[in-house]
N, C-alpha and C positions, 0 to 999 in steps of 0.2 A: 624256654618251657620246664627242663629239669629244677630249677629253683623255683618255679610259680608250685609244679608238682610237689615239691617240699614243703613250701607252706602251706599248701592246700590239705597236706596230711596231716594239718594241727587246727585246721579249721574247727573252731567251737559250733556245738549243738546248741551253744546258749544264745548265739545271734539271732536265732528266732525269737529269740527276749526283746530285740530291737522291734521287731514286726508288732509285737503284740504291745509295746509301749506305744508307738506311732500310731497302729489302728486304734487304739484305744483313743488316743488325742480325738483320732479323725470323727468316731463316732460321737465325742462330745462335741467336736465342733458342728456335726450335724445337728445334734440336738438342740445346740445352741441356737441356729440357724432356723430350725423349725417354731421354737420359742421367739424369734425375731429378735434376738440379743445379739447376733452376728450375721453378715453378711454370707452368701452361699458360697462365694471364690475360695473362701481357705477351705473349706470341706473338700471341693472339687480338685483342688491340687492335691492335698493330701491323699483322697482316695487312691490315686492312680501310682504315686508314690510308694505306698503301701504295698499293691498287687506286685510294682516292680519290683522292690526289695524281696518282698517273700520269692517271687519267681528267681531272681537272682540268687537268693541263699540256697534255694532247694535244688540250684543247679548244683552250686560249688560243691555243697554236701552231698550229693548227689554222684560228682565227679571224687569226691574222697572215697565212696565206697566203693569205685570202680578201682583207682590208684592205691587204695590203702585200706582195704575191708578189715586189715587186723587191727587198724586203728579203731575203727567205727564197732569192731566186737568188744575193743575195750572200754569204750564210751559205754557199751550196752552193760557191761560187768562191772560199771564201778559205782558204787554205793549211792553217790552223790549225784555222777553226771546222768544217770538213767534218770532222774526224775525230770530231768530238762528235754527230754525228747518230747513230752507231750507239748512244750511250746509251740512245737509245728501245727499239732492237730488245734491247738487253741489260736493259733493265728489263722488256720483254715477258717473257724469257728466267727470270729472277731472280722474276717473280712466279709464273711456271708452276711454279717448284722448290717456291714457299712453299705454293701452294696444293693442290701434289700429294697430300699425305694429308690435306688437309682437305675440299676439293672437286675429285676428280679431271676431272669433264665441263670444268670452268673451266681447269684447269690444261693438259689436252690442248690447249684453242682457243688458250690462251693462248702455249703452245709453238708451235704451227706458224704463228701468227702471228709469233711472234719468229722463227721459221727462215728463214720467206720475207722476212721485213723485214733480217734481219740479211743473207742470201745477197746481196740487190740492193745493200743498202748496202756491204759489203765490196768488191763487184764495180765497184759506180760509185766508191768512195774510191780505190781501187787504179786504176782507169782516168783518174781525175783526175790521180793521181801521175804515170802513164807520160806524158800527154799534155799535161803543164805542165812549165814550167821552173821547179821547185821550187829556190827557196835553202835553202843549209844552215842559215842560221839559225831559218827556220819549223821545223825538226824538233825535237820536243820528245817527253816520254814520251807524250803525249796521243797519238800515232800507234799507240800499243799498243790502243787502246781497240777499233777495228775487228778487232783480232786477238782481242783477249781474247772478245769475242761468240762466234768460231766455236768455241773452245776448249771454252765453256759448255755448247754445244749437248747433249752426251751427258749431262750429269749428270741430266735428266729424261727426255731423249732415247732412251736404250738401253730404256725400257718404252715410249715410245709412237712408235716406228718401229722398222724393221730395223736392225739394229745397225751393218751398213754405212756408213748415214749420217750416224751420229753418227761413226762412226770416219773418215770423209772429211772433214767439220768439223774435228773433231781434229787429223787430221794438216796440213790446211791451216794451221789457227791455229798451231801448233806449228811448222811451218817457216817462216812468216814471223815469227813472234815472234823466232826465231833472228838471221834476216836483218835484221830492223828494230831487231833489241837492237845490232846491229855499228854500223849508220849513228847510234842515238842515242848511242851511247857514246863513239863518233868524234867527234861535232858537239859532246857536253859537255866531252870533254877539250881539243880543238884549236881550239875557237872561243870567242868571248865569251860569258860567263854567260848564264843564260836570264834574262829581265824576271822583276822579284820574282811578278809573277801567276803565271807558271808554275812556279815552284820547288815547290808542292805537288802537282805533276804528277811530281815524284820518288817518290812513294808508289804509281805505278802500276806501277812496275818490279817491286814485289811482287805483282802480280794474276797474269800469265801461267803463272809457275811454280805459284803456290798452285791455280789454279783448275784448270790442266793436272794436277798432281797429283789433286785431287777426280775429273775426269774420267776418269783414266786406273785409278782405283782403278774407277768404275763401270763402267767399259767390260771390266776384265778380272778385279777382285774377287781381285786379285793384290799382296801385298805383297812387293815384288821390288827389286831393285838402280836400276831407272829410276824407280819410284816414289818411292824414297829419295831419287834422284837431285833429284829436282822438288822435293819438299819440303824438301831442303836448302839449293837455291838459292833458295828463297822465306826461309828463315830468315836466309840470309847477306844478302839485302837487308834485313831488318828488322835487323840488327846493322850493316848500312853506314848505315841512316837515323838509329839511335842515335847512331853517333859523328860524323853530321850536324847533329847537334840544333841547332846555333847558325844553321843558315841558315834555321831555320824560327820563330826567337823574334822576329825582327824584321818581321815581313810583317803589311802592310795587308790587312784582310780584303777576300775577291773569292767570289764563286760557285766559284772555283777551288779552295778551302778545302775542297769537298766530295769532292776528290781524295785527301784523308787517310782517308776513311770505307770505301769498297767493298774496297780492298787490306787494310786490317785485319780487316774480316769476311770476307774469303777466307781470309787465313792462319789467321783463329781458326778455320774451318768445316775447314779442312785439318787443323789440329791435333785438331779433336774426330774427323775421321774415322781419323786415324794411331792414335788411342788406342781407338777402337771395333776396328781392326783387329789393333791388337798387345797392346792392355792394358799399355803399358808406363807408368809413373806419370809419366815425364816428360811425355809429350804431354799429358797430364789436366794437369800445372802448367803447361805452354806455354800450353793453351788456355784454361784459367781466367785467368791472369795477362793474355792478349789480349784475352778477354772483357771484362774490367776496364778495360781502356786505351780499347779501341773504345767503351764504353758512354759513357765520361767525353768522348773526342774527339766522338764524335755529339752528345752533348748540348751540348756548348762551339758546336760550327760551327752546331746548329741553332738555339740561341739567339742567335747572333752574325746567322744569317741574317734570323731574326724582326725583329731591330733595325731590319737596313738596309731590310728591305722597308718595316716601320714608315716611316722617314726618305725614303723614296721613292729609294732608292740603288741599286735592282737592275735596273729595266728603262730604262735609259737609252742613248743612245748611247755605242759603246765609241770609245775615242780609238783 
């Protein structure tokens, strides 16, 4: 038990990124089923796997809070790791979307829990930014994670609460996405390159416009210039990442590789929503292509994660 407790002292908050990636894939499979592209069985299997993993990680991190509260405080006061706490609230919001058509009562409970946690974490993170002297080298695309959670709220929220509440989160998330993008882009161009373990976070650039497009379509049910603007920005970042492919080929595995997964799921879902709204064949082609890429990437990252867990290389003290 002592050895287990010692390992759990270093249980990473970034583990919830695993739930984000897998739940994003589950929602994609559900969309594919409704479009009659895939059978329902993969969606059903993934749905309860996602919930089980979330409960497991929540229990493990909760136990870490009990046995090593100083480590939790250290995470919460770290200029980089604090941004990953929002992966827990985003996981709740994604689970609410995934369960919406399967178990609406559970989806409603998950959504409200996710909204309250997301609001508190977003305010707490921004307070930390304002009250501390953050060095520019601490800035990286992971700063978008608390923002993406706000933009995600309307996807299920338009059916669970007054639309004005969903618009509030959407507006705040979209505003701070633009502000933070300018800061992150400045840091990337004019300062030393990101550490190798943060290179996968470049994929997070795709998430805000992709999720923003999905939320905007849910709020307005309108295919217009602004929705096309958001989707186009998401596609541009996908093209940019393709051009940057050499940056990702020599990386050593870490949990940050899960940053590849949720953004790919988000842009895949956005393509499906675009196809449902327009019936343009090009969006179906994009959706099917991205679905294949996302499935391969998640399979590789999940397998590597399992390998490193077996080797005991995950719950270790970070240097």
